C-alpha positions in Angstrom: 106.8 7.2 167.4 107.3 10.8 168.2 110.9 11.9 167.5 112.9 12.9 170.6 110.2 11.8 173.1 111.5 10.0 176.1 109.4 7.4 177.9 109.7 9.2 181.3 106.0 10.0 181.6 104.9 6.5 180.5 106.0 4.3 183.4 102.6 2.6 183.7 102.0 1.7 180.0 103.9 0.0 177.2 105.3 3.1 175.5 106.0 1.3 172.3 102.4 0.3 171.8 101.1 3.9 171.8 99.9 5.2 168.4 100.8 8.9 168.2 97.6 9.8 166.3 95.0 7.5 168.0 96.4 8.1 171.5 97.2 11.8 171.0 95.1 13.1 173.9 96.6 10.5 176.3 100.1 11.2 175.2 99.7 15.0 175.6 98.1 14.5 179.1 100.9 12.3 180.3 103.7 14.4 178.9 102.4 17.7 180.3 101.7 16.1 183.7 104.8 13.9 184.1 107.2 14.5 181.2 110.4 16.4 180.9 110.6 19.9 179.4 112.2 18.3 176.4 109.2 15.9 176.0 106.9 18.9 176.0 108.9 20.6 173.3 108.9 17.4 171.3 105.2 17.0 171.2 104.7 20.7 170.4 107.0 20.2 167.4 105.3 16.9 166.4 101.7 17.9 166.8 101.8 21.7 166.3 100.2 24.4 168.4 96.7 24.2 166.9 96.4 20.4 167.3 97.6 20.6 170.9 95.1 23.4 171.7 92.3 21.3 170.1 93.2 18.1 172.0 94.6 19.1 175.4 91.1 20.4 176.5 89.9 16.8 176.2 92.3 15.5 178.9 90.8 13.7 181.9 93.2 15.2 184.5 95.9 17.8 184.8 97.8 18.8 187.9 96.8 22.3 189.1 100.1 23.9 188.1 100.1 22.1 184.8 96.5 23.2 184.2 97.4 26.9 184.8 100.4 26.6 182.6 98.4 25.2 179.7 95.8 28.0 180.1 98.5 30.7 179.9 100.8 29.2 177.3 98.0 28.1 174.9 95.7 31.1 175.7 92.8 28.8 176.8 90.1 29.4 179.3 89.5 26.9 182.1 85.9 26.4 181.0 87.2 24.9 177.7 88.7 21.9 179.6 86.6 18.8 180.2 88.4 18.1 183.4 87.7 21.6 184.7 84.0 21.4 184.0 83.8 17.9 185.5 85.6 19.2 188.7 83.2 22.1 188.9 80.2 19.7 188.8 81.6 17.6 191.7 82.9 20.1 194.3 85.1 18.8 197.1 83.9 19.4 200.6 86.2 20.7 203.3 87.3 18.2 205.9 87.4 19.9 209.3 
């Protein structure tokens, strides 16, 4: 498992059954959305900046603040994210 990573973000899955390599995108998505700051630092140290930049864009969902944070910190454009492009192709309608 990833050193110094808490199970805070993994309340809905068996944390011990996650494979850090096979489940990298899932782990990154969960940690950035729901993990502690220490968890985020732990995955950056474990995976490295380039691996994270390559994989986080594949995530299915990021909270809006998290999404903006990832774009700024990792110098990524919104259009590089699968979840952003999917959201753009299915716009929400205003409820009046």
